[in-house]
C-alpha positions in Angstrom: -82.3 -0.7 -93.1 -79.1 -2.6 -93.9 -78.0 -2.5 -90.3 -81.5 -3.9 -89.2 -81.2 -6.7 -91.8 -77.7 -7.6 -90.5 -79.0 -7.5 -86.9 -82.0 -9.6 -87.8 -80.0 -12.2 -89.7 -77.5 -12.4 -86.9 -80.3 -12.9 -84.3 -81.8 -15.6 -86.5 -78.4 -17.3 -86.9 -77.9 -17.3 -83.1 -81.4 -18.4 -82.4 -81.5 -21.3 -84.9 -77.9 -22.4 -84.1 -79.2 -23.2 -80.6 -81.5 -25.7 -82.1 -78.8 -28.0 -83.2 -78.0 -31.0 -81.2 -74.9 -31.2 -79.1 -74.0 -34.6 -80.7 -73.4 -33.0 -84.1 -75.3 -31.1 -86.7 -78.3 -32.7 -88.4 -79.9 -31.9 -91.7 -83.0 -30.3 -90.2 -81.1 -27.8 -88.1 -78.8 -27.0 -90.9 -81.7 -26.6 -93.3 -83.6 -24.4 -90.9 -80.7 -22.0 -90.3 -79.7 -21.8 -93.9 -83.4 -21.4 -95.0 -83.9 -18.6 -92.4 -80.8 -16.7 -93.5 -81.7 -17.1 -97.3 -85.4 -16.4 -96.6 -84.4 -13.3 -94.7 -82.1 -12.1 -97.6 -84.9 -12.8 -100.1 -87.5 -11.0 -98.0 -85.2 -8.0 -97.8 -84.5 -8.0 -101.5 -88.1 -8.5 -102.5 -89.7 -6.4 -99.8 -87.4 -3.4 -100.2 -85.8 -3.9 -96.9 -89.0 -3.7 -94.9 -88.6 -5.5 -91.5 -91.9 -7.4 -91.7 -90.7 -8.8 -95.2 -87.4 -9.8 -93.8 -89.1 -11.5 -90.8 -91.6 -13.3 -93.0 -88.9 -14.4 -95.5 -86.7 -15.7 -92.6 -89.6 -17.5 -91.0 -90.7 -19.0 -94.3 -87.2 -19.8 -95.3 -86.6 -21.5 -91.9 -89.7 -23.6 -92.2 -88.9 -24.7 -95.8 -85.3 -25.3 -94.9 -86.2 -27.3 -91.8 -88.7 -29.5 -93.8 -86.0 -30.1 -96.5 -83.4 -30.9 -93.9 -85.9 -33.3 -92.1 -86.3 -35.1 -95.5 -82.6 -35.3 -95.8 -82.2 -36.7 -92.2 -85.0 -39.3 -93.0 -83.4 -40.4 -96.2 -80.0 -40.6 -94.4 -81.5 -42.8 -91.6 -83.1 -45.0 -94.2 -79.8 -45.4 -96.1 -78.0 -46.3 -92.9 -80.6 -48.8 -91.8 -80.4 -50.4 -95.3 -76.6 -50.5 -95.0 -76.9 -52.1 -91.6 -79.3 -54.7 -92.9 -77.0 -55.4 -95.9 -74.1 -55.8 -93.5 -76.1 -58.2 -91.3 -77.1 -60.3 -94.4 -73.6 -60.4 -95.5 -72.3 -61.6 -92.2 -75.0 -64.3 -92.1 -74.0 -65.4 -95.7 -70.3 -65.6 -94.7 -71.3 -67.7 -91.6 -73.4 -69.9 -93.8 -70.5 -70.4 -96.2 -68.2 -71.3 -93.4 -70.5 -73.9 -92.1 -70.9 -75.4 -95.6 -67.2 -75.5 -96.1 -66.8 -77.3 -92.8 -69.5 -79.8 -93.8 -68.0 -80.3 -97.2 -64.5 -81.0 -95.7 -66.0 -83.5 -93.3 -67.9 -85.3 -96.0 -64.7 -85.4 -98.1 -62.8 -86.9 -95.3 -65.5 -89.4 -94.8 -65.6 -90.2 -98.5 -61.8 -90.8 -98.4 -62.1 -93.2 -95.4 -64.9 -95.1 -97.1 -62.8 -95.3 -100.4 -59.9 -96.6 -98.4 -62.1 -99.1 -96.7 -63.6 -100.4 -99.9 -60.2 -100.7 -101.6 -58.3 -102.2 -98.7 -57.5 -106.0 -98.9 -56.2 -108.4 -96.4 -52.5 -107.5 -97.0 -53.4 -103.8 -96.4 -55.0 -104.7 -93.1 -52.0 -106.8 -92.1 -49.7 -104.0 -92.9 -51.8 -101.5 -91.0 -51.8 -103.8 -87.9 -48.0 -104.4 -88.2 -47.4 -100.6 -88.3 -49.8 -100.1 -85.3 -47.9 -102.8 -83.4 -44.6 -101.1 -84.3 -45.8 -97.6 -83.2 -47.3 -99.0 -79.9 -43.9 -100.8 -79.2 -42.0 -97.6 -79.7 -44.6 -95.8 -77.5 -44.1 -98.3 -74.7 -40.3 -98.0 -75.0 -40.5 -94.2 -74.8 -42.9 -94.4 -71.8 -40.5 -96.7 -70.0 -37.5 -94.4 -70.7 -39.5 -91.4 -69.5 -40.5 -93.3 -66.3 -36.8 -94.3 -65.7 -35.7 -90.8 -66.3 -38.2 -89.5 -63.7 -37.0 -92.1 -61.2 -33.3 -91.1 -61.7 -34.3 -87.4 -61.3 -36.0 -88.2 -58.0 -33.0 -90.2 -56.7 -30.7 -87.3 -57.7 -32.9 -84.9 -55.8 -32.8 -87.3 -52.7 -29.0 -87.5 -52.9 -28.7 -83.8 -53.1 -31.0 -83.4 -50.0 -28.8 -85.9 -48.1 -25.6 -84.1 -49.2 -27.0 -80.8 -48.1 -27.9 -82.3 -44.7 -24.5 -83.9 -44.3 -22.9 -80.6 -45.2 -24.9 -78.9 -42.4 -23.9 -81.5 -39.9 -20.3 -81.3 -40.9 -20.3 -77.4 -40.5 -21.9 -77.8 -37.1 -19.1 -80.2 -36.0 -16.4 -78.1 -37.4 -17.9 -75.1 -35.6 -17.9 -77.1 -32.2 -14.2 -78.1 -32.8 -13.1 -74.5 -33.4 -14.8 -73.4 -30.2 -13.6 -76.3 -28.1 -10.4 -75.7 -25.9 
């Protein structure tokens, strides 16, 4: 009888292990296999090793284990869905906070500009205009210096091209003098 119990449980294990998905074990498959094995052992113990009792215990254990594993899977999916929802809500809240921070910063800058405009007097305006004129003058000088620099660079490139041409012509003349009798 013990050998038939072992053979039966081995067969159940092989049979039910084929039910598990290839993407990983799930609770229903694990529960079914575990329930079948424990049910077969309980059927053997309670049924004095009778094969019918072992089979009935394995089938009943497999059904109960599969149901329990299915409930486990369902609860796990619910928890994963709830976690995904919480993550989505968190990301939405972070995005909302970032938008609010940007709006607050814009409003604070606007507030500073308005405060400056309210507190500015004629001498402040004249000082700002004088500073603007000074900066514009410096900018004009730097632009002129830049343009002059570009013009000088172009003239240097032209001179280098003329020098290269003259060297070629000189080499050609020297080559003719060496070959001439």
